[in-house]
C-alpha positions as CSV (number, residue, x, y, z in Angstrom):
1,M,-13.6,-2.2,-7.2
2,V,-11.5,1.2,-7.2
3,A,-8.7,1.9,-6.0
4,E,-7.3,6.3,-5.7
5,I,-4.6,7.5,-4.1
6,E,-5.5,10.4,-2.2
7,E,-4.1,12.6,1.0
8,Y,-4.7,13.1,4.2
9,N,-2.7,15.3,7.0
10,G,-0.5,15.4,4.4
11,N,0.0,11.9,4.3
12,P,-0.8,9.1,0.7
13,V,-3.3,7.2,1.5
14,I,-5.1,4.1,-0.2
15,S,-8.9,4.8,-0.8
16,L,-10.5,1.2,-1.8
17,K,-14.2,1.3,-3.0
18,R,-16.2,-1.8,-4.3
19,D,-17.9,0.9,-7.1
20,E,-17.9,4.4,-7.9
21,N,-20.9,4.7,-5.5
22,D,-19.2,3.3,-2.5
23,N,-20.3,6.2,0.0
24,Y,-17.7,4.1,2.5
25,P,-14.5,3.3,1.3
26,F,-11.6,1.1,3.1
27,R,-8.7,3.3,3.9
28,F,-5.0,3.5,5.0
29,G,-1.6,5.2,5.0
30,L,1.9,3.6,4.7
31,R,2.4,2.1,7.7
32,K,-0.7,0.4,7.5
33,A,0.2,-1.0,3.7
34,Q,3.2,-1.9,4.6
35,L,1.7,-4.5,7.6
36,I,-0.8,-5.9,4.9
37,L,1.6,-6.5,2.9
38,D,4.2,-8.0,5.5
39,N,0.8,-9.7,7.2
40,I,-0.8,-11.2,3.3
41,D,-0.5,-14.8,4.3
42,E,-1.9,-14.8,7.2
43,I,-4.9,-12.2,5.7
44,K,-5.3,-15.0,3.1
45,K,-6.2,-17.5,5.2
46,F,-8.4,-15.4,7.8
47,V,-10.1,-15.0,5.1
48,K,-9.9,-18.8,3.6
49,E,-10.8,-20.3,6.4
50,K,-13.6,-18.0,7.3
51,T,-16.0,-17.6,4.8
52,K,-18.5,-20.0,3.2
């Protein structure tokens, strides 16, 4: 996975790519990053329950 820090409208965002050629990265800013960190255990639980 490739992670890059970028700017969008003057604000920092992180861009997560599956590989260098990923045309549709997952991008989010600080508020969403904090929300993810605050709920990481629930996210892990969700992935574990929903993947086979």
